[in-house]
Structures are given as C-alpha cells and as structure tokens.
C-alpha positions in Angstrom: -6.4 15.0 5.3 -7.5 14.8 1.7 -5.0 13.7 -0.9 -6.3 15.2 -4.1 -3.8 13.3 -6.3 -5.0 10.0 -4.7 -8.7 10.9 -5.2 -8.0 11.8 -8.8 -6.2 8.4 -9.3 -9.1 6.6 -7.6 -11.6 8.2 -9.9 -9.5 7.2 -13.0 -9.1 3.6 -11.7 -12.9 3.3 -10.9 -13.7 4.4 -14.5 -11.1 2.0 -15.9 -12.6 -0.9 -13.9 -16.2 0.0 -15.1 -15.1 0.1 -18.7 -12.9 -3.0 -18.6 -15.2 -5.2 -16.4 -18.6 -3.6 -17.3 -19.6 -3.0 -13.7 -19.0 -0.3 -11.1 -16.9 -0.7 -8.0 -18.8 -0.6 -4.7 -16.6 1.8 -2.7 -18.8 1.4 0.3 -17.1 -2.0 0.8 -13.7 -0.3 1.6 -13.5 0.1 5.4 -13.0 3.6 6.8 -9.6 2.7 8.2 -8.2 2.2 4.6 -6.2 5.3 3.6 -6.6 6.9 0.2 -3.2 5.6 -0.8 -4.1 2.0 0.2 -7.4 2.4 -1.7 -5.3 3.3 -4.8 -3.3 0.1 -4.3 -6.5 -2.0 -4.0 -8.0 -0.4 -7.1 -4.8 -0.8 -9.2 -4.9 -4.5 -8.4 -8.6 -5.1 -9.1 -8.6 -3.2 -12.3 -6.0 -5.7 -13.6 -7.7 -8.8 -12.2 -11.4 -8.1 -12.1 -11.5 -9.1 -8.5 -14.0 -7.7 -6.1 -13.0 -5.0 -3.6 -13.1 -7.4 -0.7 -10.9 -9.9 -2.5 -8.5 -7.0 -3.5 -8.3 -6.0 0.2 -7.5 -9.5 1.3 -4.8 -9.9 -1.4 -3.2 -6.6 -0.4 -3.2 -7.6 3.3 -1.6 -10.9 2.5 1.1 -9.2 0.3 1.9 -6.7 3.1 2.2 -9.5 5.6 4.4 -11.6 3.4 6.7 -8.6 2.8 6.9 -7.7 6.5 7.6 -11.3 7.6 10.3 -11.6 4.9 12.3 -8.8 6.3 15.7 -9.8 7.8 15.5 -8.1 11.2 19.0 -9.3 12.1 20.3 -6.5 9.9 20.7 -3.2 11.9 18.8 -0.8 9.7 19.2 2.9 10.0 17.0 5.7 8.8 16.9 6.0 5.0 18.4 2.5 4.5 17.2 0.8 1.3 15.5 -2.5 2.1 16.9 -5.7 0.5 13.6 -6.6 -1.2 11.9 -4.2 -3.6 8.3 -3.2 -3.4 6.0 -6.2 -4.1 3.6 -4.0 -6.0 5.7 -1.8 -8.3 9.3 -3.2 -7.8 10.7 0.2 -6.8 13.1 0.6 -3.9 11.8 0.5 -0.4 13.2 2.6 2.4 12.9 2.5 6.2 12.7 5.6 8.4 12.8 5.5 12.2 11.1 8.0 14.5 10.0 8.4 18.1 12.0 9.3 21.2 14.0 6.0 21.1 13.8 5.3 17.4 11.6 2.3 18.2 8.9 3.2 15.6 9.4 3.0 11.9 7.8 3.5 8.5 8.7 1.2 5.6 7.7 2.8 2.3 8.0 2.5 -1.4 9.6 5.5 -3.3 6.5 5.6 -5.6 3.8 7.8 -4.3 0.5 6.1 -3.2 2.2 2.7 -3.1 3.3 0.5 -0.2 3.6 2.1 3.2 3.8 0.1 6.5 3.9 1.9 9.8 4.9 0.3 13.2 4.7 2.4 16.3 6.5 1.4 19.4 5.3 2.0 23.0 
C-alpha cells in the first residue's frame, strides 16, 4: 500500500539532505522490507546528522532495540495503555495495542504519524 503522505515527506527530506550536505541520497541502499514510515524516520535522522543511509538504518535499529529492551514487561499492559517511556525519536506518547485471538500480538506505536512503530506477532 502506498502512503502518499510518507512519499511526499520522503521527497522533501531527500531534497533537504541534498541542499544541506551537497549530495543526493542513494535510496537503493534502503532494503525492500523497510516501510515508507521507517524510511521517513531514517531520512529525518540523516538530514540532521549527515550520516549515510546505512548508518542511519543501523542507528534506527539500535534505537528500536534499546526502546524495546527497556520496556518493563512486569507491568500488565492493556490495549491503549500509554507506555512509561516516550518515543525516542519525537518524545511523544507511545501506546500499546494488543490483537490476535488470544491477545498475544501487539503493536507499540508513537502517536505521531510516520514515527516509531514496533509490531510483535505471536504464534
């Protein structure tokens, strides 16, 4: 599914990067499994830092992992609960939503569109 808002943001960010760092972004380096929303996250980060796409991807993965491993799973979360820690990217609230027949799958997402979104699917 094509997210036109994400594509427009990606175009804007690629242009900002080219103007700020005087070189284009090689979008071919972004793996096909990276969603448009995650591509926006990567581009937002590298526009600020001047990092390469691959470095941006690695930093995003590290940030996601740190956030996930910092969650206190002793808390009995329910759908629409607000997580204790804010989004590591934009500092907005982060919610959790459970789904699946037994509620064993969940999405952890930032309230800001095209920001953090972690999905865990149970068996």
